[in-house]
C-alpha positions in Angstrom: 32.5 -40.7 -19.9 29.1 -39.7 -18.6 28.0 -41.4 -15.4 24.8 -43.5 -15.4 23.4 -41.1 -12.5 24.1 -38.0 -15.0 22.4 -39.9 -17.8 19.5 -40.8 -15.7 19.2 -36.9 -14.5 19.5 -35.9 -18.3 16.7 -38.3 -19.2 14.4 -36.9 -16.5 15.0 -33.4 -17.5 14.2 -34.0 -21.1 11.3 -36.0 -20.0 10.1 -33.1 -17.9 10.6 -30.5 -20.7 8.8 -32.6 -23.3 5.8 -33.1 -20.8 5.7 -29.5 -20.3 5.8 -28.7 -24.1 3.0 -31.4 -24.6 1.0 -29.6 -22.0 1.3 -26.2 -23.2 0.6 -27.2 -26.6 -2.6 -28.8 -25.4 -3.6 -25.5 -23.7 -2.6 -23.5 -26.8 -4.9 -25.7 -29.0 -7.8 -25.2 -26.8 -9.4 -21.6 -27.4 -11.6 -20.3 -24.8 -14.8 -18.6 -26.2 -16.6 -16.5 -23.6 -20.3 -15.9 -24.3 -21.8 -13.0 -22.5 -25.4 -13.1 -20.9 -27.1 -10.3 -19.3 -30.7 -10.4 -17.7 -32.5 -9.5 -14.3 -31.1 -11.9 -11.9 -32.0 -9.8 -8.9 -35.4 -7.8 -8.2 -39.0 -8.7 -8.9 -38.0 -10.0 -12.4 -35.3 -12.4 -11.3 -37.2 -15.4 -12.2 -37.1 -14.5 -15.8 -33.5 -13.6 -15.7 -32.5 -17.0 -14.0 -34.6 -18.7 -16.7 -32.9 -17.2 -19.3 -29.5 -17.6 -18.0 -30.2 -21.3 -17.5 -31.0 -21.6 -21.2 -27.7 -20.0 -22.2 -25.8 -22.0 -19.6 -27.4 -25.2 -20.8 -26.3 -24.5 -24.4 -22.8 -23.8 -23.2 -22.6 -27.1 -21.2 -23.9 -29.1 -24.3 -21.5 -27.5 -26.6 -18.6 -28.5 -24.4 -19.8 -31.8 -24.1 -19.8 -32.1 -28.0 -16.2 -31.0 -28.1 -16.5 -28.3 -30.7 -13.6 -27.3 -32.9 -13.6 -23.9 -34.8 -11.0 -23.1 -37.3 -9.1 -26.3 -36.6 -8.7 -25.7 -32.8 -10.6 -27.3 -30.0 -12.9 -24.8 -28.4 -14.1 -24.5 -24.6 -17.1 -22.2 -24.0 -17.5 -20.1 -20.8 -20.7 -18.1 -20.0 -19.9 -14.7 -18.6 -23.2 -13.9 -16.7 -24.2 -10.3 -15.6 -27.2 -8.8 -13.8 -28.9 -5.8 -15.0 -31.9 -5.9 -12.6 -34.2 -4.8 -15.4 -32.7 -1.4 -15.0 -31.7 0.5 -18.2 -28.6 2.2 -16.4 -27.3 -1.1 -14.9 -28.0 -2.6 -18.4 -25.5 -0.3 -20.1 -23.0 -0.7 -17.3 -23.2 -4.6 -17.7 -22.8 -4.0 -21.6 -19.8 -2.0 -21.1 -18.4 -4.5 -18.7 -18.7 -7.2 -21.4 -17.0 -5.1 -24.0 -14.2 -4.4 -21.6 -13.9 -7.9 -20.8 -13.7 -8.8 -24.7 -16.1 -11.4 -24.6 -16.9 -13.1 -28.1 -20.5 -12.5 -28.3 -23.5 -11.6 -26.2 -27.0 -13.2 -25.6 -29.4 -10.7 -24.0 -30.7 -8.6 -22.6 -34.3 -9.7 -21.3 -36.2 -6.3 -21.2 -36.5 -4.1 -24.5 -36.0 -1.2 -21.9 -32.5 -2.4 -21.0 -31.7 -4.1 -24.5 -32.2 -1.0 -26.6 -29.7 1.3 -24.7 -27.2 -1.7 -24.4 -27.3 -2.4 -28.1 -25.7 1.0 -28.7 -22.7 0.1 -26.4 -22.3 -3.3 -28.2 -22.5 -1.6 -31.6 -19.8 0.8 -30.6 -17.4 -1.9 -29.3 -18.2 -4.4 -32.3 -19.9 -7.1 -30.2 -22.6 -9.2 -31.9 -25.9 -9.4 -29.8 -28.7 -11.9 -30.2 -31.7 -11.0 -28.0 -34.0 -13.9 -26.9 -36.8 -11.7 -25.4 -36.5 -8.1 -26.4 -39.6 -7.6 -28.4 -40.0 -3.8 -28.9 -39.7 -3.3 -32.8 -37.3 -0.2 -32.2 -34.4 -2.6 -31.5 -33.9 -3.6 -35.0 -34.8 -0.3 -36.4 -31.8 1.5 -35.0 -29.4 0.7 -37.8 -27.1 -1.5 -35.9 -25.4 -4.1 -38.1 -24.8 -6.4 -35.0 -28.2 -6.6 -33.4 -30.4 -9.8 -33.9 -33.7 -11.2 -32.4 -34.8 -14.9 -32.3 -38.5 -14.3 -31.8 -41.4 -12.5 -33.0 -41.6 -8.7 -32.0 -44.4 -6.8 -30.4 -46.2 -5.9 -33.9 -47.0 -9.7 -33.9 -48.0 -10.0 -30.3 -50.0 -6.7 -30.1 -51.9 -7.0 -33.4 -52.5 -11.0 -32.9 -54.1 -10.4 -29.4 -56.3 -7.5 -30.8 -57.3 -9.7 -33.6 -58.4 -12.6 -31.4 -60.2 -10.2 -29.3 -62.2 -8.7 -32.1 -62.5 -11.6 -34.5 -62.9 -14.7 -32.3 -64.2 -13.5 -29.0 -66.3 -10.6 -30.6 -65.5 -8.1 -27.9 -66.8 -4.6 -28.3 -64.9 -2.5 -25.7 -61.5 -2.8 -24.3 -59.3 -0.8 -21.8 -55.6 -0.6 -21.9 -52.9 -0.2 -19.2 -49.2 -0.2 -19.7 -46.2 0.0 -17.2 -44.3 3.0 -19.3 -41.5 0.7 -20.1 -40.2 0.4 -23.6 -41.7 -3.1 -23.8 -45.0 -2.5 -22.1 -45.8 0.8 -23.8 -44.6 -0.7 -27.2 -46.9 -3.8 -27.1 -49.7 -1.8 -25.7 -49.8 0.8 -28.6 -49.7 -1.9 -31.0 -52.7 -3.6 -29.5 -54.6 -0.1 -29.1 -53.9 0.6 -32.9 -55.0 -2.7 -34.1 -57.9 -2.9 -31.8 -59.3 0.4 -33.1 -58.7 -0.6 -36.8 -60.8 -3.6 -36.1 -63.6 -1.5 -34.7 -63.1 -2.1 -31.0 -63.7 0.8 -28.9 -60.8 1.7 -26.5 -62.9 3.1 -23.5 -59.9 3.7 -21.1 -56.0 4.1 -21.3 -54.2 3.9 -17.9 -50.6 4.1 -17.0 -48.5 2.6 -14.1 -45.0 1.6 -13.6 -42.8 -1.6 -13.5 -42.6 -1.6 -9.6 -46.3 -1.0 -8.8 -48.5 -3.5 -6.8 -51.6 -1.5 -6.2 -54.0 -1.1 -9.0 -57.2 -0.4 -7.3 -57.6 3.3 -8.4 -56.8 2.3 -12.0 -59.2 -0.7 -12.1 -61.9 1.3 -10.5 -62.0 3.8 -13.2 -61.6 1.3 -15.8 -64.7 -0.7 -14.2 -66.9 2.4 -14.7 -66.3 2.1 -18.4 -67.6 -1.5 -18.5 -64.9 -2.9 -21.0 -65.2 -6.5 -22.0 -61.5 -6.9 -21.8 -58.2 -5.2 -20.5 -54.8 -5.3 -22.3 -52.0 -4.9 -19.9 -48.4 -4.1 -21.4 -46.0 -5.1 -18.7 -44.7 -8.0 -16.8 -46.0 -10.7 -14.4 -44.9 -9.1 -11.1 -47.6 -6.6 -12.0 -50.1 -8.8 -13.7 -50.6 -11.1 -10.6 -51.6 -8.4 -8.1 -53.8 -7.0 -10.9 -55.8 -10.3 -11.2 -56.2 -10.5 -7.6 -57.5 -6.8 -7.3 -59.9 -7.4 -10.5 -61.5 -10.3 -8.6 -61.9 -7.9 -5.6 -63.5 -5.2 -7.7 -66.0 -7.8 -9.5 -64.2 -7.9 -12.9 -64.6 -11.5 -12.8 -65.8 -11.9 -16.3 -63.4 -9.4 -17.9 -60.5 -10.9 -20.1 -57.0 -9.8 -19.3 -54.9 -9.7 -22.4 -51.0 -9.6 -22.5 -47.9 -10.2 -24.2 -45.1 -12.6 -23.3 -44.3 -10.5 -20.4 -47.2 -11.9 -18.5 -47.2 -15.2 -20.2 -45.3 -17.3 -17.6 -45.7 -20.2 -15.2 -44.9 -18.0 -12.4 -48.1 -16.0 -13.2 -50.2 -18.9 -11.4 -48.3 -18.3 -8.1 -48.3 -14.5 -8.2 -52.1 -14.4 -8.9 -52.4 -16.4 -5.7 -55.6 -18.5 -6.6 -57.4 -15.7 -8.1 -60.3 -16.9 -10.2 -59.5 -14.2 -12.9 -56.4 -16.3 -13.8 -58.8 -18.3 -16.1 -59.6 -15.1 -18.0 -56.1 -14.3 -19.0 -55.2 -14.6 -22.8 -51.5 -14.0 -23.6 -49.2 -14.3 -26.6 -45.6 -15.6 -27.0 -43.6 -15.2 -30.0 -42.8 -18.6 -31.2 -44.5 -22.0 -31.5 -45.2 -24.1 -28.3 -42.5 -26.3 -27.1 -45.0 -29.2 -27.1 -45.6 -28.8 -30.7 -42.1 -28.5 -32.0 -40.1 -31.6 -33.3 -37.5 -31.4 -30.3 -39.4 -29.3 -27.8 -40.5 -32.1 -25.3 -37.1 -33.6 -25.3 -35.4 -30.1 -24.7 -37.7 -29.2 -21.9 -37.1 -32.4 -20.3 -33.4 -31.8 -20.2 -34.0 -28.3 -19.0 -36.3 -29.5 -16.1 -33.8 -32.3 -15.2 -31.0 -29.5 -15.1 -33.0 -26.9 -13.6 -36.0 -28.0 -11.8 -39.1 -25.7 -11.4 -37.4 -22.9 -12.9 -38.8 -22.7 -16.4 -40.6 -19.6 -17.5 -40.8 -18.5 -21.0 -37.5 -17.5 -22.7 -34.8 -20.1 -21.9 -35.3 -22.0 -25.2 -34.7 -18.8 -27.0 -31.5 -18.0 -25.0 -30.4 -21.4 -25.8 -31.1 -21.0 -29.5 -29.6 -17.4 -29.4 -26.4 -18.9 -28.0 -26.3 -21.8 -30.7 -26.9 -19.3 -33.2 -23.8 -17.3 -32.4 -21.6 -20.4 -32.3 -23.1 -21.6 -35.8 -21.8 -18.2 -37.2 -18.5 -18.9 -35.7 -18.3 -22.3 -37.1 -19.2 -21.2 -40.7 -16.6 -18.3 -40.4 -13.9 -20.6 -38.9 -13.3 -18.1 -36.4 -14.4 -16.8 -33.0 -13.2 -13.1 -33.7 -16.4 -11.1 -33.5 -15.3 -8.9 -36.4 -14.7 -12.1 -38.7 -17.7 -14.1 -37.8 -20.3 -11.3 -37.2 -21.1 -10.9 -41.0 -22.0 -14.6 -41.0 -24.9 -14.0 -38.6 -26.9 -12.2 -41.4 -27.2 -15.5 -43.6 -28.0 -17.6 -40.7 -30.0 -20.9 -41.4 -30.0 -22.6 -38.4 -32.8 -25.2 -37.0 -33.2 -24.2 -33.5 -35.3 -25.6 -30.7 -37.9 -22.7 -31.2 -37.7 -22.2 -34.9 -35.9 -22.3 -38.1 -33.7 -19.3 -37.4 -33.2 -17.1 -40.5 -33.0 -13.3 -40.2 -34.4 -10.3 -42.1 -32.1 -7.7 -43.3 -33.0 -5.8 -40.1 -31.9 -8.5 -37.7 -35.6 -9.6 -37.0 -36.5 -13.2 -37.3 -38.1 -14.2 -40.6 -41.4 -15.8 -40.6 -41.9 -15.6 -36.7 -44.7 -17.8 -35.2 -47.0 -16.6 -32.5 -48.9 -18.8 -29.8 -51.8 -17.9 -27.6 -52.0 -19.3 -24.2 -54.6 -19.5 -21.5 -54.5 -20.9 -18.0 -56.7 -23.9 -17.2 -56.7 -25.7 -13.6 -53.6 -23.4 -12.6 -51.6 -24.4 -15.6 -50.7 -22.6 -18.8 -51.9 -24.3 -22.0 -52.0 -23.5 -25.7 -55.1 -22.1 -27.1 -54.1 -22.1 -30.8 
């Protein structure tokens, strides 16, 4: 006969085993999906990188709150964030790190100069990559089947600004400066080509780099040519000092055109109150959040979560993350090899656009918005 003490011990043991099985089954039923993000979160472009990372993190948090299931299993998303400091070599190293970590997909990088070499790494290891901000057209001309972009490229931005300068402002002469990066050089070349085709005279072409802060010599050479406007292909850490120095040299009535790289809220601080800020006309690939159906509510959520950190691209990193997950849902799989083909037929209503892709991986029917700065705030022009 089994004693009551032994029966009690047996019951406890069975209970513990059952509890363990239930717990382990619960763990097994929840799949961890790791989304990689790469951007510059150190160095002079860190404000862009943090903003991008915030957008991806916000998407991950909201997906987890929804309780997403893929292939019949509950999914928990994790963001694996890497810093490339806007440096191409560091960018490829970060890409290889994400490949080695076997993340499920990648959102990034920020800069064309880091994204283009990183794309080769992701292609070799079979990782889908959706860029929220790399606008150089070359990115989707490399033949990689795993590369996508959720905003307009430099062809739209550079040509749109040139058309505005020629057709709306009726300018006659422009000068061009670029920072020799893949982004800056690319968008400047498109502007120059379009400007010339529209009859604008390009009176000076000057070059700098993405670390420079002194533009007095370049601007002095340009001033002697008496242009109506200057196009700068580069980022806001250079555009801010450039605006201050334009004011110092008396270029107070000269327009400064630029792509999305200078079109940030941060430019207000970086220009340190220079009156020339009101002469800036810049372009971003996408519609203004204020004019999008869910834009204002999205921005309110972002600002509540990340106060005073918004710049430009966080809505795009948010959408890029959601696009990856949408493809996973439609494929019933988080395996990159299985869901990657589904990205090609994406039809996802994002915050920034109805995301659909051309065969190249570019966004179909991309919008473009022009901005100016009034009373120290970035506002839409069109």
